[in-house]
C-alpha positions in Angstrom: 0.0 0.0 0.0 3.0 2.4 0.5 3.3 2.6 -3.3 0.0 4.4 -3.5 0.9 6.8 -0.6 3.3 9.8 -0.5 4.6 12.2 2.1 4.2 15.9 1.8 6.2 18.4 3.9 5.7 22.2 3.8 6.4 25.3 5.7 3.3 27.3 6.9 3.0 30.6 8.6 0.9 30.0 11.8 -1.7 32.5 10.7 -2.4 30.1 7.7 -2.3 26.8 9.6 -6.1 26.4 10.0 -6.7 26.9 6.3 -3.9 24.3 5.5 -5.3 21.8 8.0 -8.7 21.9 6.3 -7.2 21.1 2.9 -5.0 18.1 3.8 -6.6 14.7 4.2 -4.0 13.1 6.5 -4.2 9.5 7.6 -4.8 10.7 11.2 -3.6 14.2 11.9 -0.7 16.2 10.4 2.6 16.4 12.2 3.3 20.0 13.1 6.8 21.0 14.2 8.1 24.4 15.2 10.6 26.2 13.1 13.4 28.6 14.2 11.0 31.5 13.3 8.3 31.4 15.9 5.7 32.5 13.4 6.2 29.5 11.2 5.7 25.7 11.5 6.6 22.7 9.4 3.6 20.5 8.5 4.0 16.9 7.4 1.3 14.5 6.1 0.9 11.1 4.4 -1.7 11.0 1.7 -2.8 9.1 -1.4 -0.6 9.9 -4.4 -3.7 10.5 -6.5 -4.7 13.4 -4.3 -1.4 15.3 -4.6 -1.9 17.1 -8.0 -5.2 18.7 -6.9 -4.0 19.5 -3.4 -0.7 21.2 -4.0 -2.2 24.2 -5.8 -4.7 24.6 -3.0 -1.9 24.5 -0.4 0.1 27.1 -2.3 -3.0 29.4 -2.5 -3.5 28.9 1.2 0.0 30.1 2.0 2.1 26.9 2.1 5.8 27.3 1.0 8.7 25.0 0.3 6.4 22.0 -0.5 8.3 18.7 -0.7 6.7 15.5 -2.0 8.5 12.2 -1.3 7.9 8.5 -1.8 7.2 6.1 1.0 8.9 2.7 1.3 6.5 1.3 3.9 3.4 2.3 5.9 2.9 0.3 9.1 -0.6 0.7 10.7 
């Protein structure tokens, strides 16, 4: 099943975080980590590869920056 899933990581200004969270269909909840700038966080999610093309433009419009998509080797539930 990992072949059909990808990871997305992005930087988000805290003021845009709620908009971003409404867009991303994570397996459970996104991982949100602080960055050196206290106004920004890193957001990481795992989602279906088929959803990425439609979601990335929405994320950019909502203020996400530095979006990275990466393959997954294994997903353990």
